[in-house]
PyMOL CGO cylinders between C-alpha atoms (Angstrom):
from pymol import cmd
from pymol.cgo import CYLINDER

trace = [
    CYLINDER, -17.13, 5.44, -1.45, -13.55, 6.00, -2.49, 0.3, 1, 1, 1, 1, 1, 1,
    CYLINDER, -13.55, 6.00, -2.49, -11.34, 3.01, -3.23, 0.3, 1, 1, 1, 1, 1, 1,
    CYLINDER, -11.34, 3.01, -3.23, -7.61, 2.92, -2.45, 0.3, 1, 1, 1, 1, 1, 1,
    CYLINDER, -7.61, 2.92, -2.45, -5.11, 0.37, -3.78, 0.3, 1, 1, 1, 1, 1, 1,
    CYLINDER, -5.11, 0.37, -3.78, -1.54, -0.08, -2.49, 0.3, 1, 1, 1, 1, 1, 1,
    CYLINDER, -1.54, -0.08, -2.49, 0.93, -1.74, -4.86, 0.3, 1, 1, 1, 1, 1, 1,
    CYLINDER, 0.93, -1.74, -4.86, 4.41, -3.23, -4.47, 0.3, 1, 1, 1, 1, 1, 1,
    CYLINDER, 4.41, -3.23, -4.47, 6.20, -5.96, -6.40, 0.3, 1, 1, 1, 1, 1, 1,
    CYLINDER, 6.20, -5.96, -6.40, 4.98, -9.26, -4.95, 0.3, 1, 1, 1, 1, 1, 1,
    CYLINDER, 4.98, -9.26, -4.95, 2.21, -8.08, -2.61, 0.3, 1, 1, 1, 1, 1, 1,
    CYLINDER, 2.21, -8.08, -2.61, 3.77, -9.86, 0.37, 0.3, 1, 1, 1, 1, 1, 1,
    CYLINDER, 3.77, -9.86, 0.37, 5.74, -7.15, 2.25, 0.3, 1, 1, 1, 1, 1, 1,
    CYLINDER, 5.74, -7.15, 2.25, 5.05, -3.45, 1.73, 0.3, 1, 1, 1, 1, 1, 1,
    CYLINDER, 5.05, -3.45, 1.73, 1.58, -3.25, 0.19, 0.3, 1, 1, 1, 1, 1, 1,
    CYLINDER, 1.58, -3.25, 0.19, 0.01, -5.71, 2.68, 0.3, 1, 1, 1, 1, 1, 1,
    CYLINDER, 0.01, -5.71, 2.68, 1.41, -3.58, 5.52, 0.3, 1, 1, 1, 1, 1, 1,
    CYLINDER, 1.41, -3.58, 5.52, -0.22, -0.53, 3.92, 0.3, 1, 1, 1, 1, 1, 1,
    CYLINDER, -0.22, -0.53, 3.92, -3.48, -2.42, 3.41, 0.3, 1, 1, 1, 1, 1, 1,
    CYLINDER, -3.48, -2.42, 3.41, -3.48, -3.68, 7.00, 0.3, 1, 1, 1, 1, 1, 1,
    CYLINDER, -3.48, -3.68, 7.00, -2.58, -0.29, 8.46, 0.3, 1, 1, 1, 1, 1, 1,
    CYLINDER, -2.58, -0.29, 8.46, -5.22, 1.47, 6.38, 0.3, 1, 1, 1, 1, 1, 1,
    CYLINDER, -5.22, 1.47, 6.38, -7.86, -1.12, 7.33, 0.3, 1, 1, 1, 1, 1, 1,
    CYLINDER, -7.86, -1.12, 7.33, -6.95, -0.70, 11.01, 0.3, 1, 1, 1, 1, 1, 1,
    CYLINDER, -6.95, -0.70, 11.01, -7.23, 3.09, 10.74, 0.3, 1, 1, 1, 1, 1, 1,
    CYLINDER, -7.23, 3.09, 10.74, -10.45, 2.81, 8.73, 0.3, 1, 1, 1, 1, 1, 1,
    CYLINDER, -10.45, 2.81, 8.73, -12.08, 0.88, 11.57, 0.3, 1, 1, 1, 1, 1, 1,
    CYLINDER, -12.08, 0.88, 11.57, -10.51, 3.00, 14.30, 0.3, 1, 1, 1, 1, 1, 1,
    CYLINDER, -10.51, 3.00, 14.30, -11.82, 6.25, 12.78, 0.3, 1, 1, 1, 1, 1, 1,
    CYLINDER, -11.82, 6.25, 12.78, -15.01, 4.96, 11.11, 0.3, 1, 1, 1, 1, 1, 1,
    CYLINDER, -15.01, 4.96, 11.11, -13.78, 5.87, 7.62, 0.3, 1, 1, 1, 1, 1, 1,
    CYLINDER, -13.78, 5.87, 7.62, -15.99, 4.82, 4.69, 0.3, 1, 1, 1, 1, 1, 1,
    CYLINDER, -15.99, 4.82, 4.69, -13.39, 3.73, 2.16, 0.3, 1, 1, 1, 1, 1, 1,
    CYLINDER, -13.39, 3.73, 2.16, -12.50, 0.47, 0.37, 0.3, 1, 1, 1, 1, 1, 1,
    CYLINDER, -12.50, 0.47, 0.37, -8.88, -0.70, 0.80, 0.3, 1, 1, 1, 1, 1, 1,
    CYLINDER, -8.88, -0.70, 0.80, -6.95, -3.35, -1.15, 0.3, 1, 1, 1, 1, 1, 1,
    CYLINDER, -6.95, -3.35, -1.15, -3.41, -4.21, -2.19, 0.3, 1, 1, 1, 1, 1, 1,
    CYLINDER, -3.41, -4.21, -2.19, -1.71, -5.89, -5.14, 0.3, 1, 1, 1, 1, 1, 1,
    CYLINDER, -1.71, -5.89, -5.14, 1.65, -6.64, -6.69, 0.3, 1, 1, 1, 1, 1, 1,
    CYLINDER, 1.65, -6.64, -6.69, 2.84, -5.82, -10.18, 0.3, 1, 1, 1, 1, 1, 1,
    CYLINDER, 2.84, -5.82, -10.18, 4.38, -9.32, -10.44, 0.3, 1, 1, 1, 1, 1, 1,
    CYLINDER, 4.38, -9.32, -10.44, 2.51, -12.59, -10.08, 0.3, 1, 1, 1, 1, 1, 1,
    CYLINDER, 2.51, -12.59, -10.08, 5.15, -14.36, -7.97, 0.3, 1, 1, 1, 1, 1, 1,
    CYLINDER, 5.15, -14.36, -7.97, 2.96, -14.93, -4.90, 0.3, 1, 1, 1, 1, 1, 1,
    CYLINDER, 2.96, -14.93, -4.90, -0.67, -14.97, -6.09, 0.3, 1, 1, 1, 1, 1, 1,
    CYLINDER, -0.67, -14.97, -6.09, -2.91, -16.46, -3.40, 0.3, 1, 1, 1, 1, 1, 1,
    CYLINDER, -2.91, -16.46, -3.40, -0.18, -16.54, -0.74, 0.3, 1, 1, 1, 1, 1, 1,
    CYLINDER, -0.18, -16.54, -0.74, -0.31, -14.88, 2.67, 0.3, 1, 1, 1, 1, 1, 1,
    CYLINDER, -0.31, -14.88, 2.67, 2.10, -12.02, 3.30, 0.3, 1, 1, 1, 1, 1, 1,
    CYLINDER, 2.10, -12.02, 3.30, 5.73, -12.84, 4.14, 0.3, 1, 1, 1, 1, 1, 1,
    CYLINDER, 5.73, -12.84, 4.14, 5.95, -14.46, 7.60, 0.3, 1, 1, 1, 1, 1, 1,
    CYLINDER, 5.95, -14.46, 7.60, 8.20, -11.62, 8.81, 0.3, 1, 1, 1, 1, 1, 1,
    CYLINDER, 8.20, -11.62, 8.81, 5.65, -9.05, 7.67, 0.3, 1, 1, 1, 1, 1, 1,
    CYLINDER, 5.65, -9.05, 7.67, 2.87, -10.93, 9.48, 0.3, 1, 1, 1, 1, 1, 1,
    CYLINDER, 2.87, -10.93, 9.48, 4.93, -11.34, 12.68, 0.3, 1, 1, 1, 1, 1, 1,
    CYLINDER, 4.93, -11.34, 12.68, 5.96, -7.70, 12.74, 0.3, 1, 1, 1, 1, 1, 1,
    CYLINDER, 5.96, -7.70, 12.74, 2.41, -6.45, 12.21, 0.3, 1, 1, 1, 1, 1, 1,
    CYLINDER, 2.41, -6.45, 12.21, 1.15, -8.82, 14.90, 0.3, 1, 1, 1, 1, 1, 1,
    CYLINDER, 1.15, -8.82, 14.90, 3.55, -7.21, 17.39, 0.3, 1, 1, 1, 1, 1, 1,
    CYLINDER, 3.55, -7.21, 17.39, 1.71, -3.95, 16.65, 0.3, 1, 1, 1, 1, 1, 1,
    CYLINDER, 1.71, -3.95, 16.65, -1.75, -5.49, 17.03, 0.3, 1, 1, 1, 1, 1, 1,
    CYLINDER, -1.75, -5.49, 17.03, -2.56, -6.00, 13.32, 0.3, 1, 1, 1, 1, 1, 1,
    CYLINDER, -2.56, -6.00, 13.32, -3.44, -9.38, 11.83, 0.3, 1, 1, 1, 1, 1, 1,
    CYLINDER, -3.44, -9.38, 11.83, -2.28, -9.57, 8.22, 0.3, 1, 1, 1, 1, 1, 1,
    CYLINDER, -2.28, -9.57, 8.22, -2.46, -13.38, 8.03, 0.3, 1, 1, 1, 1, 1, 1,
    CYLINDER, -2.46, -13.38, 8.03, -5.90, -13.25, 6.39, 0.3, 1, 1, 1, 1, 1, 1,
    CYLINDER, -5.90, -13.25, 6.39, -4.63, -11.19, 3.44, 0.3, 1, 1, 1, 1, 1, 1,
    CYLINDER, -4.63, -11.19, 3.44, -3.76, -12.93, 0.16, 0.3, 1, 1, 1, 1, 1, 1,
    CYLINDER, -3.76, -12.93, 0.16, -1.50, -11.68, -2.60, 0.3, 1, 1, 1, 1, 1, 1,
    CYLINDER, -1.50, -11.68, -2.60, -2.95, -10.78, -5.96, 0.3, 1, 1, 1, 1, 1, 1,
    CYLINDER, -2.95, -10.78, -5.96, -1.52, -9.29, -9.10, 0.3, 1, 1, 1, 1, 1, 1,
    CYLINDER, -1.52, -9.29, -9.10, -2.34, -5.79, -10.30, 0.3, 1, 1, 1, 1, 1, 1,
    CYLINDER, -2.34, -5.79, -10.30, -4.62, -5.96, -13.36, 0.3, 1, 1, 1, 1, 1, 1,
    CYLINDER, -4.62, -5.96, -13.36, -5.54, -3.29, -15.91, 0.3, 1, 1, 1, 1, 1, 1,
    CYLINDER, -5.54, -3.29, -15.91, -9.14, -3.20, -14.64, 0.3, 1, 1, 1, 1, 1, 1,
    CYLINDER, -9.14, -3.20, -14.64, -7.78, -1.86, -11.32, 0.3, 1, 1, 1, 1, 1, 1,
    CYLINDER, -7.78, -1.86, -11.32, -7.42, 1.50, -13.08, 0.3, 1, 1, 1, 1, 1, 1,
    CYLINDER, -7.42, 1.50, -13.08, -11.20, 1.65, -13.39, 0.3, 1, 1, 1, 1, 1, 1,
    CYLINDER, -11.20, 1.65, -13.39, -11.97, 0.15, -9.97, 0.3, 1, 1, 1, 1, 1, 1,
    CYLINDER, -11.97, 0.15, -9.97, -9.81, 2.43, -7.80, 0.3, 1, 1, 1, 1, 1, 1,
    CYLINDER, -9.81, 2.43, -7.80, -9.70, 6.17, -7.17, 0.3, 1, 1, 1, 1, 1, 1,
    CYLINDER, -9.70, 6.17, -7.17, -6.17, 6.19, -5.72, 0.3, 1, 1, 1, 1, 1, 1,
    CYLINDER, -6.17, 6.19, -5.72, -3.44, 3.74, -6.70, 0.3, 1, 1, 1, 1, 1, 1,
    CYLINDER, -3.44, 3.74, -6.70, -0.34, 4.09, -4.54, 0.3, 1, 1, 1, 1, 1, 1,
    CYLINDER, -0.34, 4.09, -4.54, 2.95, 2.55, -5.64, 0.3, 1, 1, 1, 1, 1, 1,
    CYLINDER, 2.95, 2.55, -5.64, 5.46, 1.79, -2.92, 0.3, 1, 1, 1, 1, 1, 1,
    CYLINDER, 5.46, 1.79, -2.92, 8.44, 2.55, -5.16, 0.3, 1, 1, 1, 1, 1, 1,
    CYLINDER, 8.44, 2.55, -5.16, 9.46, 4.02, -8.52, 0.3, 1, 1, 1, 1, 1, 1,
    CYLINDER, 9.46, 4.02, -8.52, 9.92, 0.65, -10.21, 0.3, 1, 1, 1, 1, 1, 1,
    CYLINDER, 9.92, 0.65, -10.21, 6.35, -0.43, -9.50, 0.3, 1, 1, 1, 1, 1, 1,
    CYLINDER, 6.35, -0.43, -9.50, 5.08, 3.05, -10.33, 0.3, 1, 1, 1, 1, 1, 1,
    CYLINDER, 5.08, 3.05, -10.33, 6.74, 2.73, -13.75, 0.3, 1, 1, 1, 1, 1, 1,
    CYLINDER, 6.74, 2.73, -13.75, 5.32, -0.77, -14.24, 0.3, 1, 1, 1, 1, 1, 1,
    CYLINDER, 5.32, -0.77, -14.24, 1.79, 0.52, -13.71, 0.3, 1, 1, 1, 1, 1, 1,
    CYLINDER, 1.79, 0.52, -13.71, 2.33, 3.60, -15.86, 0.3, 1, 1, 1, 1, 1, 1,
    CYLINDER, 2.33, 3.60, -15.86, 3.31, 1.30, -18.75, 0.3, 1, 1, 1, 1, 1, 1,
    CYLINDER, 3.31, 1.30, -18.75, -0.01, -0.53, -18.33, 0.3, 1, 1, 1, 1, 1, 1,
    CYLINDER, -0.01, -0.53, -18.33, -2.07, 2.68, -18.28, 0.3, 1, 1, 1, 1, 1, 1,
    CYLINDER, -2.07, 2.68, -18.28, -3.78, 3.40, -21.59, 0.3, 1, 1, 1, 1, 1, 1,
    CYLINDER, -3.78, 3.40, -21.59, -4.85, 7.01, -21.00, 0.3, 1, 1, 1, 1, 1, 1,
    CYLINDER, -4.85, 7.01, -21.00, -4.14, 10.09, -18.89, 0.3, 1, 1, 1, 1, 1, 1,
    CYLINDER, -4.14, 10.09, -18.89, -7.07, 9.46, -16.54, 0.3, 1, 1, 1, 1, 1, 1,
    CYLINDER, -7.07, 9.46, -16.54, -5.53, 6.12, -15.57, 0.3, 1, 1, 1, 1, 1, 1,
    CYLINDER, -5.53, 6.12, -15.57, -2.05, 7.60, -15.24, 0.3, 1, 1, 1, 1, 1, 1,
    CYLINDER, -2.05, 7.60, -15.24, -3.32, 10.38, -12.96, 0.3, 1, 1, 1, 1, 1, 1,
    CYLINDER, -3.32, 10.38, -12.96, -4.60, 7.81, -10.45, 0.3, 1, 1, 1, 1, 1, 1,
    CYLINDER, -4.60, 7.81, -10.45, -1.12, 6.33, -9.92, 0.3, 1, 1, 1, 1, 1, 1,
    CYLINDER, -1.12, 6.33, -9.92, 1.11, 8.07, -7.38, 0.3, 1, 1, 1, 1, 1, 1,
    CYLINDER, 1.11, 8.07, -7.38, 4.17, 7.19, -5.36, 0.3, 1, 1, 1, 1, 1, 1,
    CYLINDER, 4.17, 7.19, -5.36, 2.68, 6.65, -1.90, 0.3, 1, 1, 1, 1, 1, 1,
    CYLINDER, 2.68, 6.65, -1.90, 5.19, 8.60, 0.21, 0.3, 1, 1, 1, 1, 1, 1,
    CYLINDER, 5.19, 8.60, 0.21, 5.59, 11.30, -2.44, 0.3, 1, 1, 1, 1, 1, 1,
    CYLINDER, 5.59, 11.30, -2.44, 1.81, 11.84, -2.42, 0.3, 1, 1, 1, 1, 1, 1,
    CYLINDER, 1.81, 11.84, -2.42, 1.61, 11.94, 1.37, 0.3, 1, 1, 1, 1, 1, 1,
    CYLINDER, 1.61, 11.94, 1.37, 4.65, 14.10, 2.06, 0.3, 1, 1, 1, 1, 1, 1,
    CYLINDER, 4.65, 14.10, 2.06, 5.05, 16.10, -1.19, 0.3, 1, 1, 1, 1, 1, 1,
    CYLINDER, 5.05, 16.10, -1.19, 8.69, 15.07, -1.48, 0.3, 1, 1, 1, 1, 1, 1,
    CYLINDER, 8.69, 15.07, -1.48, 9.77, 13.92, -4.93, 0.3, 1, 1, 1, 1, 1, 1,
    CYLINDER, 9.77, 13.92, -4.93, 10.94, 10.34, -5.31, 0.3, 1, 1, 1, 1, 1, 1,
    CYLINDER, 10.94, 10.34, -5.31, 10.22, 9.18, -1.75, 0.3, 1, 1, 1, 1, 1, 1,
    CYLINDER, 10.22, 9.18, -1.75, 9.93, 5.39, -1.69, 0.3, 1, 1, 1, 1, 1, 1,
    CYLINDER, 9.93, 5.39, -1.69, 9.03, 2.70, 0.81, 0.3, 1, 1, 1, 1, 1, 1,
    CYLINDER, 9.03, 2.70, 0.81, 12.14, 0.49, 1.00, 0.3, 1, 1, 1, 1, 1, 1,
    CYLINDER, 12.14, 0.49, 1.00, 11.70, -3.21, 0.25, 0.3, 1, 1, 1, 1, 1, 1,
    CYLINDER, 11.70, -3.21, 0.25, 12.56, -5.20, 3.42, 0.3, 1, 1, 1, 1, 1, 1,
    CYLINDER, 12.56, -5.20, 3.42, 12.43, -8.62, 1.70, 0.3, 1, 1, 1, 1, 1, 1,
    CYLINDER, 12.43, -8.62, 1.70, 16.20, -9.21, 1.69, 0.3, 1, 1, 1, 1, 1, 1,
    CYLINDER, 16.20, -9.21, 1.69, 16.74, -7.32, 4.91, 0.3, 1, 1, 1, 1, 1, 1,
    CYLINDER, 16.74, -7.32, 4.91, 16.62, -7.92, 8.64, 0.3, 1, 1, 1, 1, 1, 1,
    CYLINDER, 16.62, -7.92, 8.64, 13.85, -7.82, 11.23, 0.3, 1, 1, 1, 1, 1, 1,
    CYLINDER, 13.85, -7.82, 11.23, 14.71, -4.17, 11.85, 0.3, 1, 1, 1, 1, 1, 1,
    CYLINDER, 14.71, -4.17, 11.85, 14.02, -3.44, 8.16, 0.3, 1, 1, 1, 1, 1, 1,
    CYLINDER, 14.02, -3.44, 8.16, 10.52, -4.92, 8.55, 0.3, 1, 1, 1, 1, 1, 1,
    CYLINDER, 10.52, -4.92, 8.55, 10.00, -2.83, 11.69, 0.3, 1, 1, 1, 1, 1, 1,
    CYLINDER, 10.00, -2.83, 11.69, 11.15, 0.31, 9.86, 0.3, 1, 1, 1, 1, 1, 1,
    CYLINDER, 11.15, 0.31, 9.86, 8.77, -0.34, 6.97, 0.3, 1, 1, 1, 1, 1, 1,
    CYLINDER, 8.77, -0.34, 6.97, 5.85, -0.97, 9.34, 0.3, 1, 1, 1, 1, 1, 1,
    CYLINDER, 5.85, -0.97, 9.34, 6.46, 2.26, 11.27, 0.3, 1, 1, 1, 1, 1, 1,
    CYLINDER, 6.46, 2.26, 11.27, 6.97, 4.29, 8.10, 0.3, 1, 1, 1, 1, 1, 1,
    CYLINDER, 6.97, 4.29, 8.10, 3.90, 2.92, 6.35, 0.3, 1, 1, 1, 1, 1, 1,
    CYLINDER, 3.90, 2.92, 6.35, 1.58, 3.07, 9.36, 0.3, 1, 1, 1, 1, 1, 1,
    CYLINDER, 1.58, 3.07, 9.36, 2.37, 6.74, 9.95, 0.3, 1, 1, 1, 1, 1, 1,
    CYLINDER, 2.37, 6.74, 9.95, 2.05, 7.46, 6.22, 0.3, 1, 1, 1, 1, 1, 1,
    CYLINDER, 2.05, 7.46, 6.22, -1.40, 5.84, 6.20, 0.3, 1, 1, 1, 1, 1, 1,
    CYLINDER, -1.40, 5.84, 6.20, -2.49, 8.10, 9.06, 0.3, 1, 1, 1, 1, 1, 1,
    CYLINDER, -2.49, 8.10, 9.06, -1.12, 11.11, 7.18, 0.3, 1, 1, 1, 1, 1, 1,
    CYLINDER, -1.12, 11.11, 7.18, -2.74, 9.92, 3.93, 0.3, 1, 1, 1, 1, 1, 1,
    CYLINDER, -2.74, 9.92, 3.93, -6.16, 9.83, 5.59, 0.3, 1, 1, 1, 1, 1, 1,
    CYLINDER, -6.16, 9.83, 5.59, -5.54, 13.34, 6.95, 0.3, 1, 1, 1, 1, 1, 1,
    CYLINDER, -5.54, 13.34, 6.95, -4.48, 14.59, 3.52, 0.3, 1, 1, 1, 1, 1, 1,
    CYLINDER, -4.48, 14.59, 3.52, -7.56, 13.02, 1.93, 0.3, 1, 1, 1, 1, 1, 1,
    CYLINDER, -7.56, 13.02, 1.93, -9.73, 14.70, 4.58, 0.3, 1, 1, 1, 1, 1, 1,
    CYLINDER, -9.73, 14.70, 4.58, -10.95, 11.55, 6.35, 0.3, 1, 1, 1, 1, 1, 1,
    CYLINDER, -10.95, 11.55, 6.35, -9.46, 12.41, 9.73, 0.3, 1, 1, 1, 1, 1, 1,
    CYLINDER, -9.46, 12.41, 9.73, -8.59, 15.78, 11.22, 0.3, 1, 1, 1, 1, 1, 1,
    CYLINDER, -8.59, 15.78, 11.22, -5.20, 17.09, 12.25, 0.3, 1, 1, 1, 1, 1, 1,
    CYLINDER, -5.20, 17.09, 12.25, -4.10, 16.03, 15.70, 0.3, 1, 1, 1, 1, 1, 1,
]
cmd.load_cgo(trace, "trace")
């Protein structure tokens, strides 16, 4: 079983949306994959996702309230097959922690991997408005669907 990790800064906005969307799609399509999320910083360890993230996902039928933030650790390189950074800053943070090429090859910018467009990032909605949280949800949910297609778990529609 493949294991996928989504990573942002605090693990309370972008990566929990990706985890929740991927878990929803996993169950919807019967995909045999392990999904998790983490943050490169330890600001929110053990906390639920941001209330705006939870509320926005709930409007789309996803319950993220059960998720808890954790910090990315070096052992994640060995535990996961795909490690998707939401932005360049977090990508760089993980690359600095990688001790060999095999670990570095697992880390990809999420949207860049999915859409083959260099430097594509998921914007951080934390200091934004409700519409920013909605934009991130829509962007990430669709990208998770496309990620599963690209990885061969679901067919083209």
